[in-house]
C-alpha positions as CSV (number, residue, x, y, z in Angstrom):
1,M,-28.8,5.6,-1.2
2,A,-27.5,7.7,-4.1
3,N,-24.0,7.8,-2.7
4,R,-23.8,4.0,-2.5
5,P,-22.6,2.0,-5.5
6,G,-24.3,-0.9,-7.2
7,V,-28.0,-1.6,-7.2
8,A,-28.7,1.2,-4.6
9,S,-27.2,3.8,-7.0
10,A,-29.1,2.4,-10.0
11,L,-32.4,2.5,-8.2
12,A,-31.8,6.1,-7.2
13,G,-31.1,7.0,-10.9
14,S,-27.5,8.0,-10.1
15,G,-24.6,6.9,-12.3
16,S,-22.0,8.7,-10.1
17,R,-20.8,5.5,-8.3
18,T,-19.9,3.2,-11.2
19,A,-17.6,0.2,-10.8
20,L,-14.6,2.1,-12.2
21,S,-15.2,5.0,-9.8
22,L,-14.8,2.6,-6.8
23,F,-11.1,2.3,-7.7
24,S,-10.5,6.0,-8.3
25,L,-8.5,8.0,-5.7
26,P,-9.0,11.7,-6.6
27,D,-7.7,14.1,-3.9
28,R,-6.7,11.2,-1.6
29,V,-3.3,11.6,0.1
30,A,-1.1,8.6,0.4
31,L,2.3,7.8,2.1
32,V,4.3,4.9,0.7
33,T,7.4,3.9,2.7
34,G,10.2,2.3,0.8
35,G,8.9,4.3,-2.2
36,N,12.2,5.2,-3.8
37,R,12.4,2.2,-6.0
38,G,11.2,-1.4,-6.4
39,I,8.0,-2.6,-5.0
40,G,7.4,0.6,-3.1
41,L,7.7,2.7,-6.2
42,E,5.4,0.4,-8.1
43,M,2.7,0.8,-5.4
44,A,3.2,4.6,-5.4
45,L,2.8,4.8,-9.1
46,V,-0.6,2.9,-9.2
47,L,-2.0,5.1,-6.5
48,A,-0.9,8.2,-8.4
49,E,-2.4,6.8,-11.6
50,A,-5.7,6.5,-9.7
51,G,-5.5,10.2,-8.8
52,A,-3.8,10.2,-5.4
53,I,-1.2,12.7,-4.1
54,V,1.6,10.3,-3.1
55,Y,4.5,10.9,-0.8
56,C,7.3,8.4,-1.1
57,L,9.4,8.0,2.0
58,D,12.9,6.3,2.0
59,L,16.3,6.5,3.5
60,P,18.4,8.1,0.7
61,T,18.6,11.9,1.0
62,A,17.7,12.2,-2.7
63,P,15.6,9.9,-4.9
64,D,17.0,7.5,-7.6
65,E,17.0,8.3,-11.3
66,E,14.2,5.7,-11.7
67,W,12.1,7.6,-9.2
68,L,12.6,10.9,-11.0
69,K,11.6,9.3,-14.3
70,V,8.4,7.9,-12.8
71,K,7.6,11.4,-11.3
72,A,8.0,12.9,-14.7
73,F,5.5,10.3,-16.0
74,V,3.0,11.1,-13.3
75,D,3.4,14.9,-13.9
76,E,2.1,14.3,-17.5
77,L,-1.0,12.2,-16.4
78,P,-4.3,13.9,-17.2
79,A,-6.5,15.0,-14.3
80,I,-9.4,12.8,-13.2
81,E,-12.9,14.2,-13.6
82,N,-14.0,16.4,-10.6
83,Q,-10.4,16.2,-9.2
84,Q,-9.5,19.3,-7.1
85,K,-5.8,18.6,-6.8
86,K,-3.8,16.9,-9.6
87,A,-2.0,13.6,-8.8
88,K,1.6,13.9,-8.0
89,L,4.6,12.2,-6.5
90,E,6.7,13.8,-3.8
91,Y,9.9,12.5,-2.1
92,I,10.7,12.6,1.6
93,S,13.9,11.3,3.2
94,G,13.3,9.7,6.5
95,D,14.0,6.8,8.8
96,V,10.9,4.6,9.6
97,T,12.6,3.3,12.7
98,D,12.6,6.7,14.3
99,Q,9.1,7.1,16.0
100,K,9.4,10.8,16.7
101,A,10.6,11.6,13.1
102,M,7.8,9.5,11.6
103,W,5.1,11.3,13.6
104,G,6.6,14.6,12.5
105,I,6.7,13.6,8.9
106,V,3.0,12.6,8.8
107,E,2.0,15.7,10.7
108,K,3.8,17.9,8.0
109,I,2.0,16.0,5.2
110,V,-1.3,16.6,6.9
111,E,-0.5,20.3,7.5
112,K,0.3,20.7,3.8
113,E,-2.4,18.6,2.2
114,G,-5.1,18.7,5.0
115,R,-5.5,14.9,5.2
116,I,-4.0,11.5,5.0
117,D,-6.0,8.6,3.5
118,V,-3.6,5.8,2.7
119,L,-0.5,4.3,4.3
120,D,1.4,1.7,2.4
121,V,4.3,0.2,4.5
122,N,6.8,-1.8,2.5
123,V,9.8,-1.8,4.9
124,S,10.7,-2.2,8.6
125,G,9.4,0.2,11.2
126,V,5.9,-1.0,10.6
127,L,4.5,-0.1,14.0
128,F,5.8,3.5,14.1
129,T,4.6,4.3,10.6
130,A,1.1,2.8,11.3
131,Q,0.9,4.7,14.5
132,A,1.9,8.0,12.8
133,A,-0.7,7.7,10.1
134,G,-3.4,6.1,12.3
135,R,-3.4,8.9,14.9
136,Q,-3.8,11.5,12.1
137,M,-6.6,9.6,10.5
138,E,-8.3,9.4,13.8
139,R,-7.8,13.1,14.5
140,L,-9.3,14.1,11.1
141,G,-12.1,11.5,11.2
142,I,-10.8,9.9,8.0
143,Q,-11.7,6.2,7.5
144,G,-8.4,5.5,5.6
145,S,-6.5,2.4,4.6
146,I,-3.3,1.1,6.2
147,I,-1.6,-1.5,4.0
148,L,1.3,-3.5,5.5
149,T,3.4,-5.5,3.2
150,A,4.2,-8.9,4.8
151,S,5.6,-12.1,3.2
152,M,4.5,-15.6,2.7
153,S,7.3,-16.4,5.1
154,G,5.0,-15.1,7.8
155,T,2.7,-18.0,7.1
156,I,4.9,-20.8,5.9
157,V,8.5,-21.9,6.3
158,N,10.3,-22.1,3.0
159,P,12.2,-25.4,2.6
160,G,16.0,-25.1,2.6
161,G,16.1,-21.7,4.3
162,H,17.3,-20.6,7.7
163,W,15.3,-17.4,8.0
164,I,14.1,-17.7,11.6
165,A,14.3,-14.0,12.4
166,Y,12.8,-12.9,9.1
167,N,9.9,-15.4,9.3
168,T,9.2,-14.3,12.8
169,S,9.1,-10.6,11.9
170,K,6.8,-11.2,9.0
171,S,4.4,-13.3,11.1
172,A,4.4,-10.4,13.6
173,V,3.3,-8.0,10.8
174,L,0.2,-10.2,10.1
175,Q,-0.9,-10.2,13.8
176,M,-0.2,-6.5,14.0
177,A,-2.5,-5.8,11.1
178,R,-5.3,-7.8,12.8
179,S,-4.7,-6.1,16.1
180,L,-4.6,-2.6,14.7
181,A,-7.7,-3.3,12.6
182,C,-9.6,-4.1,15.8
183,A,-8.1,-1.2,17.8
184,L,-8.5,1.5,15.1
185,A,-11.8,0.2,13.5
186,R,-10.6,1.2,10.1
187,K,-9.3,-0.6,7.0
188,E,-6.1,-2.4,7.9
189,F,-4.5,-5.1,5.8
190,A,-1.5,-7.2,5.5
191,M,-0.5,-8.0,2.0
192,T,1.4,-11.3,1.8
193,R,3.6,-11.4,-1.2
194,G,5.5,-14.3,-2.7
195,F,8.9,-14.2,-4.2
196,L,9.3,-11.5,-6.8
197,D,11.6,-11.4,-9.9
198,K,13.7,-8.6,-8.5
199,E,15.2,-11.0,-5.9
200,P,18.3,-12.2,-7.6
201,G,19.7,-15.8,-7.2
202,L,16.5,-17.3,-6.0
203,Q,14.4,-17.7,-9.1
204,E,15.8,-21.0,-10.6
205,K,15.8,-22.7,-7.2
206,L,12.4,-21.6,-5.9
207,S,10.2,-21.3,-9.0
208,A,9.6,-25.1,-9.0
209,Q,8.1,-24.8,-5.5
210,N,5.3,-22.5,-6.7
211,P,2.1,-23.8,-8.2
212,M,2.4,-21.3,-11.1
213,G,6.0,-22.3,-11.7
214,R,7.4,-18.8,-11.6
215,F,8.2,-15.8,-9.4
216,G,5.8,-12.9,-9.3
217,R,6.5,-9.4,-10.8
218,P,6.3,-6.2,-8.8
219,D,3.6,-4.9,-11.1
220,E,1.4,-7.8,-10.1
221,L,0.9,-6.1,-6.8
222,R,-0.7,-3.1,-8.4
223,G,-4.2,-4.4,-8.6
224,V,-4.5,-5.5,-5.0
225,T,-2.8,-2.3,-3.8
226,L,-5.4,-0.2,-5.6
227,W,-8.3,-2.4,-4.3
228,L,-7.1,-2.1,-0.7
229,A,-6.6,1.7,-0.9
230,S,-9.9,2.4,-2.6
231,D,-13.6,2.4,-1.8
232,A,-13.9,-1.0,-3.4
233,S,-12.8,-2.7,-0.1
234,T,-14.8,-0.7,2.4
235,F,-16.0,-3.8,4.4
236,C,-12.6,-5.6,4.4
237,T,-10.2,-5.1,7.4
238,G,-7.8,-7.1,9.4
239,A,-7.3,-9.4,6.4
240,D,-4.2,-11.2,5.1
241,I,-4.4,-10.8,1.3
242,K,-2.1,-13.4,-0.4
243,V,-0.5,-12.5,-3.7
244,D,1.9,-15.4,-4.0
245,G,1.0,-17.5,-7.0
246,G,-0.6,-20.1,-4.7
247,Q,2.6,-20.7,-2.7
248,C,0.8,-20.8,0.7
249,A,-1.7,-23.3,-0.7
250,W,1.0,-26.0,-0.7
């Protein structure tokens, strides 16, 4: 009981599993696709701030200047208590639509770090990346987290748009998350995001369609990303977590 948080920990006289510790990721290893910039980099940063070793995968052969500045910030973060390996950001160039390459990339990460705990997929090639991480988690016996970034367009059809292919692909991500959760019996989520303020030209037109009257910010995905990746969500799987300002409620 001492290793469980909450009342069980209190009754056992152990303070090791406090509320804050549930959201800590010391020595966890994460792979974030699309992690060179934008939403992917935002997600990579919050995982590193929580103590994780984070590999950012993207198409460019070298990371952007923004990524390098974020890496320098992470390098200066203090170590978390009882952390064996300091948090860090690493960059890998790769194509998520190449199944063989993705399997090889994840295998190399596991060879170097000894584990893989979190996969955060923010781009296309969702199935290949989920397969690559899932097979390693299963081989190592790790009950990790696979987070697939979808869109509210997988649930609703936005008025005035002709995005049939896009909407269909995002709807497929939601069903893939549910199916993988049942097949792999581990934490598997689809995060449905609304419009974010880094999508130019849409803000004025579409803000009025949102109950909160605005677009979201990339940093507003940090909290749910950390929750899904951490021990705070151990009994949640196959879920569609909506971070959309209430857009899907209309």
